[in-house]
Residue, then its C-alpha position, 0 to 999 in steps of 0.5 A: m479470561t485470556k488465551t495462551f496467545g493471540v493472533g491477528k492478520a492483515h494484508s498489503k496494498i499498492i497504489w495503482m494510479g494517482e501518485h503525487s497528483v492526489v496531493y493536489g486534489y486529484p483521485a488516487i486508486a489503491i488496491p488490496l494485495q490479499g496474498i501478501e500478509v503480516e501476522c502479529y502474535i501476543y503472548p503473556a510476559k513476566e514484565k509489563i510492556h514498554f511502549d515506544f510511540y515512534d514504533t507503529l507496532s508498539t503504538a497499535v498494541y497500546a491503542a488496542l490495550e487502551y481501548l480494552n482498559h488493559t494498558d497495565v497488562s504484562i504481555t509481549y508481541a512478535i511479528s511475521s511479515e511478508i510485506p517489505q517496509k518503506r516500499g509503498m505497500g502499506s506495511s505500517a497500516a497492515v502491522s497496525i491492523a494485525a496487532i490490534r486484531a491480535v490484542f483483541d484475540y488475546f483477550e477473546q474480544s470481538i472487534d467490528m470494522d469501524t472500531l478497528e479502523i478508528l484504532v488503526n488510524k489512531a495508531e497511524i496518527i501517533a506514529h506518522s503525524n498526518p496519514s491520509g488514511l488510504d493505507a489503512k482503508t485499503c489494507l482493511s478492504d477486499k475491494a479497490i479504493t478510490f480516494i480524493r483528498n478532503i472528499g473521502f473514499s469509495t470502493l471500486d469493484l474489480d473483475l478484469d480477468a487480468y494480473l498485476v505484477i508488483a516488483d520490489t526495487g529493493i530500495h526504500g521509497h522516500t515519499r516525503e522527500a519526493v512530495e517536497k521535490v514536486a512542491q518545490a517546482e510546483e508551477a512547472n509540475l502542475p501540467h503533469l499533475a493535471s495529466l496524472g489526475d486525468l489518467t487516473e479518471s480514465v483508468q476508473r472508467a476503463i475498469q468499469d468498461k473492463d478495458i485492460q488494454k486502455i488501463g495498460r496504456m494509461m499506466t505507461k503514460a502515467h509513468a512518463h509524467l512521474q518521470a517528468i516530475g522527477v520522482s522515478i529512479d533509473l532502476t524503476d525506469q529499467l524495470v518499467r521498460l523490461s515489463l513492457e518488453n516482456g508483454a506487459l500491457g502497461a507499467k509504472m512506478s507505484g507510491g511516493g517514488l525515489g525507490g519503492c515498487v514497480i507495477a505491471l499489468a498482464s493479460t494472463k497468468a503466463d504473461a505475469e509469470k514471464i514478466s516476473k521472471a524478467l524483472k527478477e533477472g533485471g534487478a528486482t529483489q522480489t515480485w508478486s502477482e495479484k489477480l484483478 
């Protein structure tokens, strides 16, 4: 028995702290952005589906159909997403989650979180070779996630009465290129990477202490180290500066860099709105605000 259509949803994510240093064994913190969503729809079709295993959506649909033993079904799919691609916001993982949920919904089958995560990571591995699993974990979570390479994940409760402003530079991030750039000058970059690791640990403690002033300071310091290892760009630096000039407690780039997003911490909703306005006027193509 199948429905006339199936639908699945998922939310976005952003890296708060730990970019690049996470590659070298230091912790990273990622948070779900539950107000920024993607929806996938599954419909019946006249012809069997053609799977493109270089495409995340297609791969995720196949992973779900294979699990349900329905790879010979005649369906089609469509996507509606608020998440920009290649900005470090988990677009690929969120699309995979939404697609798998949509397939299960179409066949009126329930799916538990463990199975969903396994299928999402399977799709991500096929499409992206060697993902850390952080994007999938955070896009599946309603809590912040901490991650240490070769150790694993843990959740982090947020109750800060603060806001995170996310600004899209409009420029694709280039994570692989940025990681390679950092590695090529690894010896010179190691002190900066160690400092980034220390700052991430400081933010973890400050989250527990609900010290948003300290979190903001640590964010801004982190951006200076990310600048120093060469993964920021002029527009990113400009948006960080504008955030601070307009009342942000702290601001930094987010994700792999060489494009992507800027994040800024605001103590009130009014401050977040002021910062968002300044960032749009200063070159951001889009902004969002998430309560922490």
